[in-house]
C-alpha positions as CSV (number, residue, x, y, z in Angstrom):
1,M,-8.3,44.7,-2.3
2,S,-8.4,44.3,-6.0
3,E,-7.3,41.0,-7.6
4,D,-5.4,43.1,-10.2
5,H,-1.7,42.8,-9.4
6,D,-0.5,45.4,-11.9
7,G,2.5,47.2,-10.5
8,L,2.6,45.0,-7.4
9,T,5.4,42.7,-6.4
10,K,5.8,40.0,-3.7
11,V,7.6,40.6,-0.5
12,H,8.4,37.9,2.1
13,I,8.6,37.3,5.8
14,D,10.1,34.3,7.7
15,L,7.9,33.0,10.5
16,P,9.9,30.1,12.1
17,N,7.6,30.0,15.2
18,H,4.2,30.3,13.5
19,W,1.6,27.6,14.2
20,Q,0.5,27.4,10.5
21,S,3.2,28.5,8.2
22,K,7.0,29.1,8.5
23,G,6.9,32.0,6.1
24,E,4.5,34.2,4.1
25,S,4.6,36.2,0.9
26,M,2.3,39.1,0.2
27,W,1.5,41.6,-2.5
28,A,3.1,45.0,-2.1
29,R,3.4,48.2,-4.1
30,P,7.0,49.4,-4.5
31,L,7.4,53.0,-3.3
32,G,11.2,53.3,-3.9
33,D,14.1,53.3,-1.5
34,D,13.3,49.7,-0.4
35,L,9.8,50.8,0.9
36,Y,6.7,48.8,0.0
37,E,3.0,49.3,0.8
38,I,1.3,46.0,1.7
39,H,-1.7,45.2,-0.5
40,N,-3.4,42.2,1.0
41,V,-4.3,41.0,4.5
42,P,-1.4,39.1,6.1
43,F,-2.6,35.5,6.6
44,C,0.0,34.6,9.2
45,A,2.2,37.6,10.2
46,Y,1.6,39.4,13.5
47,G,1.9,43.2,13.9
48,L,1.5,43.8,10.1
49,N,-1.6,45.1,8.4
50,C,-2.8,45.9,4.9
51,L,-1.6,49.3,3.6
52,D,1.2,49.4,6.2
53,V,4.5,50.8,4.6
54,V,7.4,48.5,5.3
55,L,11.1,48.5,4.7
56,A,12.1,45.3,2.8
57,T,15.4,44.3,1.3
58,A,16.5,41.2,-0.6
59,D,19.2,38.9,0.9
60,A,20.3,38.1,-2.6
61,P,19.3,39.4,-6.1
62,D,17.3,36.3,-6.9
63,L,15.2,36.4,-3.6
64,K,12.1,38.4,-2.8
65,P,12.6,41.4,-0.6
66,E,12.4,40.4,3.0
67,I,10.2,42.6,5.3
68,R,12.5,44.2,8.0
69,K,10.3,46.6,9.8
70,V,7.1,48.8,9.6
71,V,7.9,52.3,8.6
72,R,4.3,53.7,8.7
73,R,1.2,52.2,10.1
74,S,-2.0,52.4,8.0
75,G,-4.4,52.3,10.9
76,N,-5.9,49.1,9.6
77,Q,-6.1,46.1,12.0
78,T,-6.2,42.4,11.2
79,L,-8.2,39.5,12.7
80,R,-8.1,35.8,11.7
81,V,-11.0,33.4,11.9
82,I,-11.0,29.6,11.7
83,Y,-14.5,28.2,11.3
84,E,-15.4,25.1,13.3
85,G,-16.7,22.0,11.5
86,K,-20.3,22.7,12.1
87,T,-20.2,26.0,10.2
88,D,-21.2,25.3,6.6
89,R,-20.4,27.6,3.7
90,D,-23.8,29.4,3.8
91,Q,-23.3,30.2,7.5
92,Q,-19.7,31.3,6.8
93,N,-21.0,33.6,4.1
94,E,-23.6,35.1,6.5
95,I,-20.8,35.8,9.0
96,I,-18.7,37.4,6.3
97,D,-21.6,39.6,5.1
98,T,-22.1,40.8,8.7
99,I,-18.4,41.6,9.0
100,R,-18.4,43.5,5.7
101,G,-21.4,45.5,6.9
102,M,-19.2,46.6,9.9
103,D,-16.7,48.5,7.6
104,A,-14.3,45.6,7.2
105,W,-13.3,43.4,4.3
106,V,-12.4,39.7,4.1
107,E,-9.9,37.5,2.3
108,R,-10.4,33.8,2.3
109,S,-7.3,31.8,3.1
110,S,-8.9,28.3,2.9
111,K,-12.3,26.6,3.2
112,T,-12.2,27.2,7.0
113,M,-10.0,30.3,7.4
114,I,-10.6,33.9,6.7
115,C,-8.6,37.0,7.4
116,I,-10.3,40.3,8.2
117,N,-9.0,43.8,7.5
118,I,-10.7,46.3,9.8
119,N,-10.6,49.8,8.3
120,P,-9.5,52.6,10.7
121,S,-13.1,54.0,10.6
122,A,-14.6,50.8,11.8
123,D,-15.5,49.9,15.4
124,Y,-12.8,47.3,16.1
125,Q,-14.2,46.3,19.5
126,A,-17.7,45.8,18.0
127,I,-16.3,43.3,15.5
128,C,-14.3,41.5,18.2
129,N,-17.4,41.3,20.3
130,Y,-19.4,39.8,17.4
131,L,-16.7,37.2,16.8
132,F,-16.4,36.5,20.5
133,T,-20.1,35.7,20.7
134,L,-19.8,33.3,17.7
135,E,-16.7,31.8,19.3
136,Q,-18.6,31.2,22.6
137,D,-21.4,29.5,20.6
138,G,-18.9,27.1,18.9
139,W,-19.1,28.5,15.4
140,L,-15.5,29.7,15.1
141,Q,-12.2,30.6,16.7
142,Y,-10.6,34.0,16.2
143,E,-7.4,35.7,17.0
144,T,-6.2,39.3,17.1
145,C,-3.0,39.9,15.1
146,E,-1.1,42.5,17.1
147,E,2.7,42.0,17.6
148,R,3.5,39.0,19.7
149,V,7.3,39.4,19.9
150,A,8.9,42.8,20.0
151,G,10.6,43.6,16.7
152,S,9.3,40.5,15.0
153,F,6.3,39.5,12.9
154,D,6.4,36.0,14.2
155,D,4.5,34.1,16.8
156,L,5.9,33.3,20.3
157,P,8.3,30.4,20.3
158,D,6.9,27.1,21.8
159,A,7.5,26.8,25.5
160,A,10.1,24.1,26.0
């Protein structure tokens, strides 16, 4: 997506059980009636994808709107990749270029983590197969980002 944030606002989601972050804010286009279209790849949330339309309301006037539910799915899918220590920046870029060539785009979260938006027209399974092969060879770890807990965007709670 474009780095131009004109007309976009931040929406938020709490993620108390997530392994990396306890919450996430993302860019969204206000559509009116508390509806927003997500305009970046979610880095932590599950069951939420770029261009999904969500219902979000603020708990107080000074707080960002909190995502309550998905109203309309975009058809995009999200994957997250964490590179292993042996994967240098040039190798990371080669992997990213291959993924982009498979009708997907990438946002970098950190030096070792990327998030992938897979367009509805792309072959989701082919991209997963490619990443699985790299995972088996020790270059990276990846995860799919479908819903983990019904009615939530959070990860599963830790087993006690």
